[in-house]
C-alpha positions as CSV (number, residue, x, y, z in Angstrom):
1,M,-5.4,-0.5,-12.0
2,Q,-2.1,-0.9,-13.7
3,V,-0.1,-3.5,-15.6
4,L,3.7,-3.7,-15.6
5,R,5.1,-5.4,-18.7
6,G,8.6,-6.8,-19.1
7,P,10.8,-9.8,-18.2
8,L,9.8,-11.0,-14.8
9,L,11.2,-13.3,-12.1
10,N,8.9,-14.7,-9.4
11,P,10.7,-17.0,-6.9
12,Q,8.7,-19.8,-5.4
13,S,11.3,-21.9,-3.5
14,A,15.0,-22.6,-3.5
15,A,14.4,-24.9,-6.4
16,Q,11.9,-22.9,-8.4
17,C,11.7,-19.4,-9.8
18,D,9.0,-18.7,-12.4
19,F,10.4,-16.7,-15.4
20,Y,8.4,-14.8,-18.0
21,P,10.4,-13.4,-20.8
22,D,7.5,-11.1,-21.6
23,G,5.7,-11.0,-18.3
24,G,2.7,-9.1,-17.1
25,L,1.8,-8.0,-13.5
26,L,-1.7,-6.8,-12.9
27,V,-2.0,-4.6,-9.9
28,G,-5.3,-3.5,-8.4
29,D,-6.2,-0.2,-7.0
30,S,-5.8,-1.7,-3.5
31,G,-2.1,-2.2,-4.2
32,L,-2.4,-6.0,-4.3
33,I,-1.3,-8.2,-7.1
34,E,-4.3,-9.6,-9.1
35,Q,-2.5,-11.6,-11.7
36,V,1.0,-12.6,-12.8
37,G,2.1,-14.5,-15.9
38,P,2.8,-14.1,-19.6
39,F,1.7,-10.6,-20.7
40,E,-0.8,-11.9,-23.3
41,E,-2.7,-13.8,-20.5
42,V,-2.8,-10.7,-18.4
43,A,-4.0,-8.7,-21.3
44,R,-6.8,-11.2,-22.0
45,T,-8.0,-10.8,-18.4
46,V,-8.1,-7.1,-18.8
47,R,-10.0,-7.3,-22.0
48,G,-12.3,-10.0,-20.7
49,Q,-13.2,-7.9,-17.6
50,M,-13.7,-4.8,-19.9
51,I,-11.3,-2.8,-17.8
52,K,-11.1,0.5,-19.6
53,T,-9.2,2.7,-17.1
54,I,-5.8,1.0,-16.9
55,K,-2.2,2.2,-17.1
56,V,0.3,-0.1,-18.9
57,T,3.9,0.5,-18.1
58,V,6.3,-1.2,-20.5
59,L,9.8,-1.7,-19.2
60,D,12.7,-0.2,-21.2
61,S,15.1,-2.5,-22.9
62,G,17.4,-4.2,-20.4
63,E,15.0,-3.8,-17.5
64,I,13.4,-6.6,-15.5
65,L,10.8,-7.0,-12.7
66,V,11.6,-8.7,-9.5
67,P,10.0,-8.8,-6.0
68,G,11.1,-6.2,-3.4
69,F,14.2,-7.4,-1.6
70,V,14.3,-8.6,2.0
71,D,17.1,-7.8,4.4
72,A,16.9,-10.2,7.3
73,H,19.6,-8.6,9.4
74,V,20.8,-5.0,9.4
75,H,21.9,-2.3,11.9
76,M,20.5,1.2,11.3
77,P,23.0,3.0,13.6
78,Q,25.9,1.6,11.7
79,H,24.9,3.0,8.3
80,D,27.4,5.9,8.4
81,V,30.4,3.5,9.1
82,R,29.3,0.7,6.7
83,G,32.2,-1.4,5.6
84,E,34.6,1.2,6.8
85,F,36.6,-0.9,9.3
86,R,38.2,-4.3,9.2
87,K,39.0,-6.2,12.4
88,D,37.8,-9.2,14.2
89,L,34.3,-8.9,15.7
90,M,35.0,-8.0,19.3
91,P,37.8,-5.4,18.8
92,W,35.7,-3.9,15.9
93,L,32.7,-3.5,18.2
94,R,34.7,-1.9,21.0
95,E,36.8,0.4,18.9
96,Y,34.4,1.6,16.2
97,I,30.8,0.5,16.5
98,W,29.9,1.2,20.1
99,P,31.3,4.7,19.9
100,Q,29.2,5.3,16.8
101,E,26.1,3.9,18.5
102,R,26.5,6.2,21.6
103,K,25.7,9.1,19.3
104,F,22.1,7.8,18.9
105,E,21.3,8.9,22.5
106,D,20.4,12.2,20.7
107,P,16.9,11.8,19.3
108,A,17.4,14.5,16.6
109,F,20.6,12.8,15.4
110,A,18.7,9.5,15.4
111,N,15.9,10.9,13.3
112,E,18.3,12.4,10.8
113,K,20.2,9.1,10.4
114,A,17.1,6.9,10.3
115,A,15.8,9.0,7.4
116,E,19.0,8.7,5.5
117,F,19.1,5.0,6.2
118,F,15.6,4.3,4.8
119,K,16.2,6.6,1.8
120,D,19.2,4.6,0.9
121,M,17.4,1.3,1.6
122,V,14.5,2.0,-0.7
123,A,16.9,3.1,-3.4
124,Q,18.3,-0.4,-3.3
125,G,14.9,-2.0,-3.6
126,T,14.6,-3.4,-0.1
127,L,11.0,-3.3,1.1
128,L,11.1,-5.7,4.1
129,S,13.9,-5.5,6.7
130,Q,14.6,-6.7,10.2
131,V,16.5,-3.9,11.9
132,M,18.6,-3.6,15.0
133,G,18.7,-0.2,16.6
134,S,20.9,1.1,19.4
135,I,20.0,0.7,23.1
136,H,18.1,4.0,22.9
137,E,14.3,4.4,22.9
138,G,14.6,7.5,20.6
139,A,16.6,5.6,18.0
140,L,13.9,2.9,17.9
141,E,11.2,5.5,17.5
142,A,13.2,7.1,14.7
143,I,13.3,3.7,12.9
144,F,9.5,3.4,13.0
145,S,8.8,7.0,12.2
146,K,11.1,7.1,9.2
147,Q,10.5,3.6,7.8
148,V,9.7,3.0,4.1
149,G,8.3,-0.5,3.4
150,H,7.8,-3.1,6.0
151,V,10.1,-3.0,9.0
152,L,10.5,-5.2,12.0
153,A,12.8,-3.7,14.6
154,G,14.1,-3.6,18.2
155,N,16.4,-1.8,20.5
156,V,19.4,-3.9,21.3
157,L,19.7,-5.0,25.0
158,M,23.1,-4.9,26.7
159,D,23.5,-5.4,30.5
160,T,27.0,-6.9,30.9
161,G,30.4,-7.1,29.5
162,C,30.4,-3.7,27.9
163,E,30.7,-1.1,30.7
164,E,33.4,0.8,28.9
165,S,31.1,1.3,25.9
166,G,28.9,3.8,27.6
167,L,25.9,1.6,26.4
168,Q,25.6,-0.9,29.2
169,Q,22.2,-0.9,30.9
170,S,21.2,-2.3,34.2
171,T,19.2,-5.5,33.8
172,A,16.1,-3.8,35.3
173,E,16.5,-0.9,32.8
174,A,16.8,-3.2,29.8
175,I,13.8,-5.3,30.8
176,A,11.6,-2.2,31.5
177,L,12.5,-0.6,28.2
178,M,11.9,-3.9,26.3
179,E,8.5,-4.3,27.9
180,R,7.5,-0.7,27.3
181,M,8.5,-0.9,23.6
182,S,6.8,-4.2,23.2
183,A,3.5,-2.9,24.5
184,L,3.8,0.3,22.4
185,H,4.7,-1.2,19.0
186,G,3.1,-4.7,19.1
187,E,4.0,-7.1,16.3
188,K,6.4,-4.6,14.7
189,Y,8.6,-4.8,17.8
190,V,11.3,-7.5,17.8
191,I,12.9,-8.6,21.1
192,T,16.6,-7.9,20.4
193,P,19.2,-9.1,22.9
194,R,22.4,-8.1,21.2
195,F,24.2,-11.3,21.9
196,L,25.3,-13.5,24.8
197,P,28.6,-11.7,25.6
198,T,26.6,-8.5,26.5
199,C,23.5,-10.1,28.0
200,T,23.1,-11.9,31.4
201,M,21.1,-15.1,31.5
202,E,18.6,-13.2,33.7
203,L,18.0,-10.8,30.8
204,L,17.9,-13.5,28.2
205,R,15.3,-15.4,30.3
206,A,13.2,-12.3,30.6
207,C,13.4,-11.9,26.8
208,G,12.3,-15.5,26.3
209,A,9.4,-15.1,28.8
210,L,8.2,-11.9,27.0
211,A,8.4,-13.7,23.6
212,A,6.4,-16.6,25.0
213,R,3.8,-14.3,26.4
214,T,3.4,-11.8,23.5
215,R,4.4,-14.1,20.5
216,Q,6.7,-11.3,19.4
217,R,9.7,-12.2,17.3
218,V,13.3,-12.6,18.5
219,H,16.4,-11.4,16.7
220,T,20.0,-11.8,17.9
221,H,23.5,-12.9,16.9
222,L,24.8,-16.4,17.3
223,C,28.2,-18.1,16.8
224,E,29.6,-15.3,14.6
225,S,33.3,-15.5,15.5
226,P,35.8,-17.7,17.4
227,G,36.6,-14.8,19.8
228,E,33.0,-14.3,20.7
229,I,32.5,-18.0,21.3
230,E,35.5,-18.1,23.6
231,L,34.0,-15.4,25.7
232,V,30.7,-17.3,26.0
233,M,32.3,-20.6,26.8
234,A,34.5,-19.2,29.5
235,E,31.4,-18.7,31.6
236,A,29.5,-21.8,30.4
237,K,29.9,-23.9,33.6
238,Q,29.1,-21.0,35.9
239,H,25.7,-20.5,34.1
240,G,24.9,-24.1,33.3
241,Y,24.8,-24.2,29.5
242,S,26.8,-26.5,27.3
243,S,27.1,-24.3,24.2
244,Y,26.2,-20.8,22.9
245,T,23.1,-22.2,21.2
246,D,22.1,-24.1,24.4
247,A,22.2,-20.9,26.4
248,Y,19.6,-19.4,24.0
249,S,17.6,-22.6,24.1
250,Q,17.5,-22.6,27.9
251,A,16.4,-18.9,27.8
252,G,13.5,-19.7,25.5
253,L,14.9,-17.7,22.5
254,L,14.8,-20.4,19.8
255,G,11.7,-21.2,17.7
256,P,10.0,-20.5,14.4
257,R,9.6,-16.8,15.3
258,S,13.3,-16.3,16.0
259,V,16.1,-15.4,13.6
260,M,19.8,-15.9,14.5
261,A,22.3,-13.9,12.6
262,H,25.5,-15.5,11.2
263,C,25.7,-19.1,12.8
264,V,29.1,-19.6,11.3
265,H,30.8,-21.8,14.0
266,M,28.1,-24.3,14.9
267,S,28.6,-27.8,16.3
268,P,26.3,-30.6,15.1
269,D,24.4,-30.5,18.3
270,E,23.8,-26.7,17.9
271,L,22.6,-27.1,14.4
272,R,20.2,-29.8,15.5
273,L,18.8,-27.4,18.1
274,L,18.0,-24.9,15.3
275,Q,16.5,-27.7,13.2
276,Q,14.4,-29.1,16.0
277,T,13.0,-25.7,17.0
278,G,12.4,-24.3,13.5
279,T,14.7,-21.4,14.2
280,G,15.6,-19.2,11.1
281,V,19.1,-18.0,10.2
282,A,20.2,-14.7,8.6
283,H,23.2,-15.5,6.4
284,C,25.5,-12.5,6.0
285,P,28.3,-13.6,3.7
286,E,30.0,-10.2,3.1
287,S,30.1,-9.4,6.8
288,N,31.5,-12.8,7.6
289,D,34.3,-12.1,5.3
290,N,35.0,-8.5,6.3
291,L,35.3,-9.4,10.0
292,N,37.3,-12.6,9.4
293,S,34.5,-14.6,11.0
294,G,34.6,-17.6,8.6
295,R,32.2,-19.2,6.1
296,M,28.7,-20.3,7.1
297,Q,28.1,-23.8,5.9
298,A,25.0,-23.0,3.8
299,E,25.0,-26.5,2.3
300,T,24.6,-28.0,5.8
301,L,21.7,-25.8,6.6
302,M,20.1,-26.8,3.3
303,E,20.6,-30.5,4.0
304,M,19.1,-30.2,7.4
305,G,16.2,-28.1,6.3
306,I,17.1,-25.1,8.5
307,P,15.5,-22.0,6.9
308,F,17.7,-19.1,6.0
309,G,17.6,-15.8,4.1
310,L,20.2,-13.2,3.4
311,G,21.2,-10.2,5.5
312,S,23.4,-7.2,4.6
313,D,24.6,-6.8,8.2
314,E,25.4,-3.2,7.4
315,G,27.8,-1.8,8.9
316,A,30.1,-4.9,8.9
317,G,28.5,-5.3,5.5
318,S,29.4,-2.4,3.1
319,T,26.1,-1.9,1.3
320,L,22.3,-2.2,1.5
321,A,22.2,-3.6,-2.1
322,M,20.8,-7.1,-1.7
323,P,22.0,-8.2,-5.3
324,Y,25.5,-7.5,-4.1
325,H,24.9,-9.9,-1.1
326,M,23.5,-12.4,-3.6
327,K,26.8,-12.2,-5.4
328,R,28.8,-12.6,-2.2
329,Y,26.6,-15.6,-1.3
330,M,27.4,-17.3,-4.5
331,E,31.1,-16.5,-4.1
332,A,31.1,-17.8,-0.5
333,Q,29.6,-21.1,-1.5
334,G,32.1,-21.6,-4.4
335,D,32.5,-25.3,-5.0
336,W,31.0,-26.3,-1.6
337,A,27.5,-26.4,-3.1
338,P,27.1,-24.7,-6.5
339,L,24.0,-22.5,-6.4
340,T,21.3,-22.1,-8.9
341,G,19.9,-18.7,-9.9
342,A,16.5,-19.8,-8.3
343,D,18.2,-20.4,-5.0
344,V,20.1,-17.1,-5.0
345,I,17.1,-14.8,-5.7
346,F,15.0,-16.9,-3.3
347,R,17.4,-16.2,-0.4
348,A,17.1,-12.4,-1.0
349,S,13.3,-12.3,-1.3
350,L,10.9,-15.0,-0.3
351,A,13.2,-16.9,2.0
352,G,13.7,-13.8,4.1
353,A,10.0,-13.1,4.1
354,Q,9.4,-16.6,5.4
355,I,11.8,-16.4,8.3
356,L,10.4,-13.1,9.2
357,G,6.8,-14.4,9.1
358,M,5.8,-12.0,6.3
359,D,5.6,-14.4,3.4
360,Q,1.8,-14.2,3.2
361,V,2.1,-10.5,2.5
362,T,5.3,-10.1,0.5
363,G,8.4,-11.9,-0.7
364,N,7.3,-12.8,-4.3
365,L,4.8,-11.6,-6.9
366,N,2.0,-14.1,-6.4
367,P,-1.6,-12.9,-6.6
368,G,-3.1,-11.7,-3.4
369,K,0.2,-10.3,-2.1
370,E,1.2,-6.7,-2.0
371,A,2.6,-5.2,-5.2
372,N,6.1,-4.7,-3.7
373,V,8.2,-4.7,-6.9
374,V,11.6,-3.6,-8.1
375,I,12.5,-2.6,-11.6
376,L,16.2,-3.3,-12.3
377,N,18.3,-2.3,-15.3
378,I,20.4,-5.4,-15.9
379,G,21.5,-4.3,-19.4
380,A,20.3,-7.4,-21.1
381,R,17.2,-9.3,-22.1
382,P,17.6,-12.7,-20.3
383,R,16.4,-16.0,-21.7
384,S,16.4,-17.9,-18.4
385,V,16.4,-17.5,-14.6
386,E,20.2,-18.2,-14.7
387,E,20.9,-15.4,-17.2
388,A,18.7,-13.0,-15.3
389,V,20.4,-13.6,-11.9
390,E,23.9,-13.5,-13.5
391,A,23.1,-10.1,-15.0
392,M,21.6,-8.8,-11.7
393,I,24.8,-9.5,-9.8
394,A,27.3,-8.8,-12.5
395,G,29.9,-6.0,-12.1
396,S,31.3,-4.0,-9.3
397,K,29.5,-3.1,-6.1
398,D,29.1,0.5,-7.4
399,E,27.5,-0.8,-10.6
400,I,25.2,-3.0,-8.7
401,E,24.2,-0.1,-6.4
402,R,23.0,1.9,-9.4
403,R,20.9,-0.9,-10.9
404,V,17.5,-0.1,-9.3
405,R,15.4,2.0,-11.6
406,R,12.2,2.1,-9.6
407,T,10.9,0.7,-6.3
408,I,7.2,0.1,-5.9
409,F,5.6,-0.5,-2.5
410,Q,1.9,-1.5,-2.3
411,G,1.5,-0.5,-5.9
412,K,3.0,3.0,-5.6
413,A,6.4,4.2,-6.6
414,V,8.5,5.1,-3.6
415,F,11.8,5.6,-5.4
416,E,12.7,6.5,-9.0
417,R,16.3,6.9,-10.2
418,E,16.9,9.9,-12.4
419,A,18.3,9.2,-15.8
420,A,22.0,9.6,-16.0
């Protein structure tokens, strides 16, 4: 058993984050959390149970304990070109991203890049992620073989509108690969149509049918940019849908086991579809800014009770560091709906675990959950949740990326930063 002692944040909801200035986290040999609270209470438990063999780790000055971060939307094949290009979505995909994703046809290349991706992810304290691969089976296998922490992932499906990319599949090929990967990987596999501009309704309906049959999760993009929506609506009458979101609804892709990335340009009717079906949203504020996509109306989602967590959307996003995306979330909201520290850390941890269906396992530091913990050096001893979150996201992106001191997964360290 072990005890971690230091300032501790434990998010419970968008409105509540427990804060212990001198906290204690009791971790059992099983890697599960047995107790969290003021250190003296944890110490009394240890003494009362006469636990003699126990390691107590006292955090250094300026360090704080937080839950492992959750990235609800990220692209492994884009890690090498993260934040490198600035264009509107569709030209960006055609000119930069799809040529990069073609390289993942080579399984050796895919394995090398997946290993680099997860090394960098765990160095930023992310221990649950929902990952999009390329169209290639080998790239998906690389994700699962190199993963650190909990990973939900799928190969993207693309059977129309991208012939020049070298990535376009036939509908039959896409469906066959999806069904094979679903059977092989079970609940870790996420049905991942890239988005409506590159998927026929036949393919989307096959995705919806598989999701209904297997109860596997669905992950795709929705209403990210005006140009994307124009492409979709140009074919709306031909295919019988009234909006981008309605197309997904007709295909059976909405529901509490589905996550839609972005959702920037949503009509009231489309938002109501998300609300009525319990569909989750991955909010990617930096990516939305980098690709001139616009600002997602987080305040509207809050008012309607539409669940959302944060995603890095790397590579349109420039980093895997979720505290940086917390910072960009606060900046994007500005005066629209001023955010509390409790809301901001919730979106990068428990909220993400909730929309990914993993909140009974991880997302905060409640007893019974896995000890998935990050020790951050925030350079201060906070007196409140607000002070702690402000210190977590303060400074430049480079400074934030160096803030993780140790990442602990299921009670064991999986990353430790060497002292400068």
